[in-house]
DOLUMTI-129352 format. One record per residue (C-alpha): residue number from 1; residue in three letters; chain; y, z, x. Coordinates in Angstrom, 2 decimals, decimal comma, m for minus. Layout:
BEGIN
NUM|ALA|A|Y|Z|X
...
This chain:
BEGIN
1|MET|A|0,00|0,00|0,00
2|ARG|A|3,46|m0,96|1,33
3|TYR|A|6,93|m0,05|0,21
4|SER|A|9,92|m2,14|m0,75
5|ILE|A|13,01|m1,98|1,43
6|LYS|A|15,07|1,13|0,79
7|ILE|A|18,10|1,33|3,03
8|GLY|A|18,73|4,79|4,40
9|ILE|A|19,56|6,47|7,67
10|VAL|A|17,53|9,40|8,90
11|ILE|A|19,15|11,67|11,48
12|PHE|A|16,62|13,38|13,72
13|LEU|A|17,46|15,88|16,47
14|SER|A|16,78|14,53|19,95
15|ILE|A|16,71|16,13|23,38
16|GLY|A|16,31|12,78|25,07
17|VAL|A|18,85|10,47|26,71
18|SER|A|20,05|6,99|25,80
19|ILE|A|18,02|4,48|27,74
20|ALA|A|18,72|1,23|25,89
21|GLY|A|21,95|m0,77|25,30
22|GLU|A|25,36|0,24|23,98
23|LEU|A|23,90|1,92|20,91
24|GLY|A|20,51|2,84|22,39
25|LEU|A|18,59|0,45|20,12
26|ILE|A|14,81|0,70|20,50
27|THR|A|12,31|m1,00|18,20
28|ASP|A|8,61|m1,05|17,42
29|TRP|A|6,54|m2,58|14,64
30|ALA|A|3,21|m2,43|12,87
31|THR|A|1,42|m4,82|10,51
32|PHE|A|m0,71|m4,13|7,43
33|ARG|A|m2,56|m6,02|4,70
34|GLY|A|m0,27|m7,57|2,12
35|ASP|A|m0,26|m7,13|m1,64
36|SER|A|m1,67|m10,61|m2,25
37|LEU|A|m4,16|m12,94|m0,57
38|GLY|A|m2,75|m14,69|2,49
39|TYR|A|0,11|m12,22|2,96
40|SER|A|0,69|m9,24|5,25
41|TRP|A|3,35|m6,60|5,67
42|VAL|A|5,32|m5,98|8,84
43|GLU|A|7,14|m2,68|9,28
44|ILE|A|9,95|m2,65|11,82
45|TYR|A|10,94|0,75|13,22
46|THR|A|14,35|1,24|14,82
47|LYS|A|16,00|4,06|16,71
48|LEU|A|19,69|4,34|17,56
49|ASN|A|21,50|7,13|19,38
50|ARG|A|24,15|8,69|17,17
51|GLU|A|26,20|9,97|20,10
52|ASN|A|26,90|6,34|21,12
53|PHE|A|28,90|5,74|17,93
54|LYS|A|32,58|6,42|17,36
55|PHE|A|33,58|8,69|14,47
56|LEU|A|36,81|9,25|12,57
57|LEU|A|37,77|12,31|10,57
58|ASP|A|37,65|11,85|6,81
59|SER|A|40,53|14,01|5,60
60|THR|A|39,15|14,16|2,06
61|SER|A|35,85|15,75|3,07
62|SER|A|36,54|17,24|6,54
63|ASN|A|33,51|15,28|7,80
64|TYR|A|33,46|12,84|10,68
65|VAL|A|32,30|9,40|9,56
66|GLY|A|31,00|6,42|11,53
67|SER|A|29,99|2,96|10,37
68|LEU|A|26,67|1,23|11,11
69|TYR|A|26,04|m2,46|10,51
70|VAL|A|22,50|m3,89|10,69
71|ASP|A|21,35|m7,50|10,49
72|ILE|A|17,67|m8,47|10,73
73|ALA|A|16,35|m12,02|10,60
74|ILE|A|12,66|m12,99|10,56
75|ILE|A|12,15|m16,47|12,06
76|ASP|A|8,93|m18,36|11,40
77|ASP|A|7,00|m20,58|13,81
78|PHE|A|9,09|m23,59|12,73
79|GLY|A|12,40|m21,93|13,57
80|LYS|A|13,36|m21,30|9,95
81|ILE|A|14,49|m17,98|8,48
82|ALA|A|11,55|m16,61|6,51
83|ASP|A|13,35|m13,44|5,39
84|SER|A|16,41|m11,40|6,30
85|LEU|A|18,53|m8,42|5,41
86|SER|A|21,94|m7,08|6,35
87|TYR|A|23,91|m4,03|5,31
88|GLN|A|26,71|m1,70|6,33
89|LYS|A|26,41|2,04|5,78
90|PRO|A|28,42|5,14|6,77
91|ILE|A|27,05|7,72|9,20
92|ILE|A|28,28|11,13|8,09
93|ILE|A|28,36|14,14|10,41
94|PRO|A|28,36|17,43|8,49
95|GLU|A|31,33|19,73|8,91
96|ASN|A|31,18|21,99|12,01
97|GLN|A|28,46|19,89|13,70
98|PRO|A|29,45|18,56|17,17
99|ILE|A|29,99|14,79|17,31
100|SER|A|28,44|14,62|20,78
101|GLN|A|25,21|16,33|19,72
102|GLN|A|22,29|14,02|20,42
103|PHE|A|20,50|12,73|17,35
104|LYS|A|18,25|9,78|16,70
105|LEU|A|19,10|7,48|13,81
106|LEU|A|15,70|6,32|12,57
107|ASN|A|14,87|3,69|10,00
108|VAL|A|12,00|1,60|8,66
109|TYR|A|12,33|m1,97|7,37
110|THR|A|9,49|m3,77|5,59
111|PHE|A|8,90|m7,49|5,05
112|HIS|A|6,14|m9,17|3,02
113|LEU|A|5,31|m12,51|4,63
114|PRO|A|2,63|m15,21|4,77
115|ILE|A|0,12|m14,79|7,59
116|GLY|A|1,44|m16,42|10,78
117|LYS|A|3,58|m16,06|13,90
118|TYR|A|7,16|m14,81|13,72
119|ARG|A|10,13|m13,63|15,73
120|ALA|A|12,32|m10,73|14,61
121|LYS|A|15,98|m10,70|15,64
122|ILE|A|17,78|m7,39|15,18
123|PHE|A|21,53|m6,92|15,58
124|THR|A|23,31|m3,58|15,16
125|SER|A|26,96|m2,71|15,59
126|ASP|A|29,35|0,21|15,46
127|LYS|A|32,14|m1,12|13,26
128|ILE|A|34,59|1,56|14,38
129|GLY|A|33,79|1,74|18,10
130|ARG|A|33,24|m2,03|18,33
131|LYS|A|29,95|m1,62|20,17
132|SER|A|26,82|m3,60|19,47
133|ASP|A|23,18|m3,80|20,43
134|SER|A|20,48|m6,37|19,78
135|LEU|A|16,79|m6,97|20,41
136|SER|A|14,24|m9,61|19,50
137|PHE|A|10,46|m9,67|19,66
138|ASP|A|7,55|m11,86|18,60
139|PHE|A|4,76|m10,64|16,36
140|ASP|A|1,64|m12,01|14,67
141|LEU|A|0,76|m11,25|11,08
142|LYS|A|m3,03|m11,01|11,09
143|ASN|A|m5,25|m12,08|8,25
144|TYR|A|m6,35|m8,68|6,99
145|TRP|A|m8,10|m10,47|4,12
146|ALA|A|m10,67|m11,97|6,50
147|ASN|A|m14,37|m11,31|5,96
148|GLU|A|m14,62|m8,62|8,66
149|ASN|A|m13,94|m4,92|9,11
150|LEU|A|m10,41|m4,45|10,42
151|PHE|A|m7,89|m1,80|11,38
152|SER|A|m4,19|m2,37|10,83
153|SER|A|m1,70|m1,72|13,60
154|ILE|A|m0,99|1,91|14,49
155|MET|A|2,35|3,52|13,70
156|LEU|A|3,38|6,36|16,03
157|SER|A|5,35|9,20|14,46
158|TYR|A|7,13|12,41|15,38
159|THR|A|6,10|14,20|12,18
160|ALA|A|3,75|14,18|9,20
161|MET|A|5,20|16,58|6,64
162|PRO|A|4,04|16,82|3,00
163|SER|A|6,50|15,00|0,74
164|LYS|A|6,72|14,22|m2,97
165|GLU|A|9,36|11,53|m2,47
166|ASN|A|8,86|7,79|m2,09
167|THR|A|11,36|6,66|0,53
168|ASN|A|10,83|4,13|3,29
169|LEU|A|9,70|7,06|5,49
170|ASP|A|7,05|8,35|3,07
171|ARG|A|3,45|7,24|2,94
172|MET|A|0,51|8,69|1,07
173|GLY|A|2,34|11,95|0,37
174|TYR|A|3,66|12,50|3,90
175|ARG|A|7,12|12,10|5,45
176|MET|A|6,65|10,34|8,80
177|PHE|A|9,53|9,77|11,21
178|PRO|A|8,61|6,77|13,40
179|ASN|A|8,69|7,04|17,19
180|PRO|A|9,66|3,52|18,30
181|ASP|A|9,68|4,19|22,06
182|GLY|A|6,33|6,00|21,99
183|ILE|A|7,59|8,77|24,30
184|TYR|A|6,61|12,38|23,61
185|ASP|A|8,53|15,06|25,48
186|LEU|A|9,54|18,72|25,19
187|GLY|A|11,06|18,13|21,78
188|SER|A|8,06|16,26|20,35
189|LEU|A|4,80|17,72|21,58
190|THR|A|2,62|16,56|18,69
191|LEU|A|1,74|12,89|18,31
192|TYR|A|1,12|11,75|14,75
193|ASN|A|m0,20|8,34|13,82
194|TYR|A|m0,76|6,28|10,70
195|ALA|A|m3,12|3,34|10,21
196|GLU|A|m5,05|1,57|7,48
197|PHE|A|m8,52|0,06|7,60
198|TYR|A|m10,14|m2,63|5,51
199|LEU|A|m13,91|m2,50|5,09
200|ARG|A|m15,80|m5,67|4,16
201|ASP|A|m19,30|m4,30|4,81
202|THR|A|m20,42|m3,13|1,36
203|THR|A|m23,61|m1,53|2,72
204|VAL|A|m21,68|1,23|4,49
205|GLN|A|m21,53|4,34|2,29
206|LYS|A|m19,70|6,72|4,62
207|VAL|A|m17,29|6,14|7,51
208|GLY|A|m15,75|8,30|10,21
209|ILE|A|m12,41|7,82|11,95
210|VAL|A|m12,21|9,11|15,50
211|GLN|A|m9,20|9,40|17,82
212|LYS|A|m9,88|8,71|21,50
213|ILE|A|m7,33|9,03|24,31
214|TYR|A|m7,58|6,96|27,49
215|ALA|A|m5,70|7,35|30,77
216|ASP|A|m6,03|4,50|33,30
217|ASP|A|m8,84|3,03|31,16
218|THR|A|m10,82|6,28|31,53
219|LEU|A|m11,64|8,44|28,51
220|PHE|A|m9,34|11,47|28,71
221|ARG|A|m9,98|13,16|25,39
222|SER|A|m11,97|12,53|22,22
223|PHE|A|m11,53|14,27|18,88
224|GLU|A|m14,15|14,95|16,23
225|PRO|A|m14,52|12,17|13,63
226|GLU|A|m13,05|12,63|10,17
227|TRP|A|m15,74|11,58|7,70
228|ARG|A|m15,14|10,24|4,21
229|ILE|A|m16,75|8,13|1,49
230|SER|A|m16,10|4,48|2,30
231|LYS|A|m13,63|2,34|0,35
232|LYS|A|m12,66|m1,31|0,60
233|ALA|A|m9,23|m0,22|1,84
234|ASP|A|m8,17|3,23|3,00
235|TRP|A|m5,64|4,98|5,20
236|PHE|A|m5,70|7,56|7,98
237|ILE|A|m3,10|10,01|9,28
238|GLY|A|m4,04|11,64|12,56
239|GLY|A|m2,34|13,99|14,97
240|PHE|A|m2,88|15,99|18,12
241|SER|A|m0,88|18,09|20,57
242|VAL|A|0,09|16,52|23,90
243|ALA|A|1,27|19,86|25,33
244|GLY|A|m1,73|19,99|27,67
245|PHE|A|m1,46|16,35|28,75
246|PRO|A|m0,14|15,63|32,27
247|ASP|A|2,88|13,34|32,24
248|GLY|A|1,90|9,69|32,26
249|GLU|A|0,87|6,67|30,22
250|TYR|A|m1,98|6,85|27,71
251|LYS|A|m3,72|4,71|25,13
252|LEU|A|m4,68|5,98|21,69
253|GLU|A|m7,71|4,21|20,25
254|LEU|A|m8,82|4,62|16,65
255|GLN|A|m12,44|3,80|15,94
256|LEU|A|m14,06|3,32|12,55
257|LEU|A|m17,69|4,48|12,68
258|ASP|A|m20,70|4,35|10,43
259|THR|A|m23,10|7,30|10,20
260|SER|A|m25,23|5,84|13,03
261|GLY|A|m22,26|5,89|15,39
262|ASN|A|m21,74|2,11|15,36
263|ILE|A|m18,12|1,01|15,79
264|LEU|A|m17,08|m1,04|12,76
265|ALA|A|m13,45|m1,61|13,79
266|ARG|A|m10,94|m0,38|16,33
267|ALA|A|m7,21|m0,43|17,05
268|ASP|A|m5,15|0,92|19,94
269|LYS|A|m1,59|1,87|20,78
270|ASN|A|0,03|2,93|24,06
271|PHE|A|2,18|6,04|24,36
272|ILE|A|3,86|8,08|27,10
273|VAL|A|3,93|11,82|27,74
274|ALA|A|7,09|12,77|29,63
275|LYS|A|7,54|16,54|29,40
276|HIS|A|9,04|16,62|32,89
277|ARG|A|10,86|13,30|32,76
278|GLN|A|13,66|13,02|35,29
279|ILE|A|17,02|12,98|33,53
280|ALA|A|20,33|12,26|35,25
281|ILE|A|22,39|15,46|35,21
282|ALA|A|25,50|13,59|34,14
283|ALA|A|23,67|12,30|31,07
284|LEU|A|22,55|15,72|29,87
285|ASP|A|24,47|17,14|26,97
286|THR|A|24,81|20,79|26,00
287|GLU|A|22,13|20,49|23,30
288|LEU|A|19,40|19,84|25,87
289|VAL|A|20,48|22,69|28,14
290|ASP|A|20,62|25,01|25,13
291|LYS|A|17,05|23,99|24,32
292|TYR|A|16,00|25,04|27,84
293|ARG|A|17,54|28,45|27,19
294|ASP|A|15,81|28,76|23,83
295|VAL|A|12,39|28,00|25,31
296|LEU|A|12,83|30,43|28,20
297|LEU|A|14,47|33,21|26,18
298|TYR|A|11,38|35,39|25,58
299|LEU|A|10,05|34,80|29,09
300|MET|A|13,15|35,77|31,06
301|LYS|A|14,15|39,26|32,07
302|PRO|A|17,69|40,35|31,10
303|GLU|A|18,99|39,77|34,63
304|GLN|A|17,46|36,28|34,69
305|LEU|A|19,12|35,48|31,38
306|ARG|A|22,49|36,62|32,69
307|THR|A|22,01|34,48|35,79
308|PHE|A|21,03|31,46|33,70
309|ASP|A|24,09|31,79|31,45
310|LYS|A|26,44|31,79|34,46
311|LEU|A|24,99|28,60|35,97
312|SER|A|26,47|25,14|35,72
313|LYS|A|24,65|22,46|33,75
314|GLU|A|22,97|21,21|36,91
315|GLY|A|22,13|24,76|37,93
316|LYS|A|20,44|25,42|34,59
317|VAL|A|18,26|22,33|34,99
318|ASN|A|17,26|23,46|38,48
319|PHE|A|16,56|26,96|37,14
320|TRP|A|14,32|25,47|34,45
321|ASN|A|12,28|23,46|36,94
322|LYS|A|12,00|26,34|39,42
323|PHE|A|10,97|28,84|36,72
324|TRP|A|7,93|26,82|35,73
325|SER|A|7,08|26,00|39,33
326|ASP|A|7,25|29,66|40,37
327|ASN|A|4,95|30,65|37,51
328|ASP|A|2,36|27,92|38,03
329|PRO|A|m0,99|29,79|38,37
330|ASN|A|m2,56|26,85|40,24
331|PRO|A|0,17|25,06|42,22
332|ASP|A|m2,38|22,86|43,99
333|THR|A|m3,30|21,09|40,74
334|LYS|A|m1,32|18,46|38,84
335|GLU|A|m1,22|20,55|35,66
336|ASN|A|0,82|23,71|35,16
337|GLU|A|m1,43|25,71|32,83
338|PHE|A|1,21|28,36|32,16
339|TYR|A|3,75|25,73|31,08
340|ASP|A|1,24|23,84|28,96
341|ARG|A|0,02|27,00|27,23
342|TYR|A|3,50|28,25|26,43
343|ILE|A|4,82|24,90|25,23
344|ALA|A|1,77|24,62|22,98
345|ARG|A|2,76|27,98|21,46
346|TRP|A|6,37|26,81|21,14
347|ASN|A|5,29|23,70|19,30
348|TYR|A|2,97|25,70|17,03
349|VAL|A|5,50|28,34|15,96
350|ASN|A|8,17|25,76|15,15
351|LYS|A|5,69|23,87|13,02
352|THR|A|4,16|26,93|11,33
353|PHE|A|6,88|29,56|10,96
354|THR|A|10,05|27,53|10,36
355|PHE|A|11,55|28,75|7,08
356|GLY|A|14,56|27,07|5,52
357|ASN|A|17,17|26,56|8,25
358|THR|A|15,57|29,13|10,56
359|GLU|A|13,50|27,57|13,33
360|GLY|A|10,08|29,10|13,88
361|TRP|A|10,85|30,51|17,32
362|LYS|A|13,71|32,57|15,83
363|THR|A|11,48|34,34|13,28
364|ASP|A|9,71|37,63|13,96
365|GLN|A|6,30|36,00|13,66
366|GLY|A|7,33|33,17|15,96
367|ARG|A|8,66|35,58|18,59
368|ILE|A|5,50|37,71|18,58
369|TYR|A|3,29|34,62|18,76
370|LEU|A|5,26|33,25|21,72
371|ILE|A|5,17|36,53|23,64
372|TYR|A|1,64|37,73|22,88
373|GLY|A|m0,13|34,52|21,93
374|PRO|A|m2,37|33,88|18,92
375|PRO|A|m3,71|37,09|17,34
376|ASP|A|m7,43|37,81|17,41
377|ASN|A|m7,45|38,64|13,71
378|ILE|A|m5,02|38,46|10,79
379|GLU|A|m5,35|40,59|7,66
380|HIS|A|m3,57|38,98|4,72
381|HIS|A|m2,43|41,08|1,76
382|SER|A|m0,97|38,98|m1,01
383|PHE|A|1,76|39,91|m3,49
384|GLN|A|0,82|42,52|m6,07
385|ILE|A|2,69|44,22|m8,88
386|SER|A|3,12|47,34|m6,76
387|ASN|A|4,25|45,69|m3,51
388|ASN|A|5,28|42,47|m1,80
389|SER|A|2,95|40,50|0,47
390|TRP|A|2,25|41,69|4,01
391|GLU|A|m0,15|41,05|6,87
392|ILE|A|m1,41|42,66|10,09
393|TRP|A|m1,93|40,84|13,39
394|HIS|A|m4,51|42,44|15,69
395|TYR|A|m4,81|41,92|19,45
396|PHE|A|m8,09|43,60|20,34
397|ASP|A|m7,93|43,47|24,15
398|LYS|A|m4,76|45,56|24,29
399|ASN|A|m5,33|47,39|21,01
400|TYR|A|m1,99|46,07|19,71
401|TYR|A|m1,08|45,51|16,09
402|PHE|A|1,96|44,03|14,37
403|ILE|A|2,68|44,35|10,65
404|PHE|A|4,83|41,74|8,93
405|ALA|A|6,05|42,01|5,35
406|ASP|A|8,07|39,99|2,88
407|VAL|A|10,53|42,86|2,43
408|LEU|A|12,93|41,04|0,09
409|GLY|A|10,31|39,01|m1,74
410|LEU|A|11,93|35,75|m0,61
411|GLY|A|9,11|34,48|1,59
412|THR|A|10,59|35,66|4,90
413|MET|A|8,10|37,75|6,86
414|LYS|A|9,80|40,49|8,90
415|LEU|A|8,24|42,75|11,52
416|VAL|A|8,12|46,21|9,92
417|ASP|A|5,78|48,19|12,18
418|SER|A|3,86|48,02|15,45
419|ASN|A|2,25|50,26|18,05
420|VAL|A|3,82|48,37|20,96
421|ASP|A|6,63|50,04|22,91
422|GLY|A|9,94|48,31|22,38
423|GLU|A|8,91|46,77|19,06
424|VAL|A|9,78|47,98|15,55
425|GLN|A|7,95|51,19|14,68
426|ASP|A|8,31|52,59|11,17
427|LYS|A|5,61|54,74|9,59
428|TYR|A|7,40|54,47|6,24
429|TRP|A|7,29|50,66|6,15
430|ARG|A|5,15|50,62|2,98
431|GLU|A|7,98|52,18|1,00
432|LYS|A|10,21|49,21|1,86
433|ILE|A|7,90|46,70|0,19
434|SER|A|6,96|48,78|m2,84
435|SER|A|8,25|47,60|m6,19
C-alpha cells in the first residue's frame, strides 16, 4: 500500500553537520509494487538543514519564518516528464527556539509510474536567503508483479513510533522519519527499516523475515527470524541498536525464508555507523556540545562538570573524546565497551521513559537506569482505588532497591524511596500515593 502526496515539512532534531550543498540537500529513494498491474511506486526521501535557511521575524506571531521552495521532475527513458510537483511552504520556528539550532527538514514524496527507467531531478531553494540546492539520480522501477518472490527496496528510518495518523510519514500504523544519508550517530543509535515482500509461491504456508548485518562482506550480526502466516503481499518493520557497532560501513540484508530455511527473496541496503565521526570544530553548534554535556552528566564528578562548563567549544569536544578514551576498559581493542554500554542505555531511556516534553534521561527512572543499569527485577503495582500505580526496581548484586510512584496520578513516575545513600529515602512514601 502506498500513499498519495501530502506536502508537509517535518522538523527533526539533529546533532550532525551540513555536508551537502547550500541547503544541505541529501536524498534517497525506495521502490514498491504499484496499485495496478504494470505500475510501481517510488518514494523519494529528502533531508535539508534548517540552519542553512534565512528567517525573518513575523511581528504578528513573534515567530521566525523561512520559505522553502521545492520542485521535483521525474524524467522517463525518452527524456519526457513523466510526473512532477512543485510547491512553496513556510518554515516556522516556534517562539524562543534558537534559529541556529540544528534540525533536519525531512520529507517523503511518492510517485506512481509505469515500470521502467527514470531520472529524478530535485531543486530546492530558500526564497528569503536566495540559496538553492539540487540533486539528480537515476532509478529503475522493477516489475513487482513478476511471477517470482520479491522484496521491495528498503527504507532506512530514524524512528518507528506508533501513530494513528495517515501522513506521508506514516505506514502501517507507525510514524517513520526517513534517514536519507543512511548515517547513524550519537543522536540516532537505533536503525529502523521498512520493506514489503511479494510472495508468488502459493505452496508456502509460513515465512520468516531475518535481518543480517554484513561488514566487509563478512557476516557481522544476525537476528532471529520473525515468523508469520504467508500472504501474497505483506510488509515488515525491523529495527536494531547500533550502539555496539564499531564505526564503519555496513550492509543490511533482509531475507525471506520458508520453514526449511530456504531463502525465497532478499534485499539489501548500505548504512554507516559514525558515533565518533570527526567534525570540524568550527562547524559545531551549541546544540551538539550541550548534547555532550547531557550524555556525560551522570558520569562526571562535580569537579569534572565544573571544568567542562568552563571549557571552550573545542575544549569540550576534546574533553568528550578524552573521557571515553580514559575509561576504555580494553584500550587495545577497536571497541570501547564502556562507551557502547552507556550509549545503549542512553538510547534505551530516551526511547522508553520520555514523557511529554521531558526526555527520558531527565526522568527519575531514566537517571537511575543510566547510573545503575537495567534492574534485575521489576515489581509492577497498577493503579487501585486506594492508591496510584508504583513499582520497585531490584538490583540483587548490591542489594539496592528503588521505588517509583505516579504521585500525582498523571503518568509521571517519580523516585519516592530507596536504600541507596544519596538517593531519595522516605519511609512514608505510601502515604503520598494513597487516595
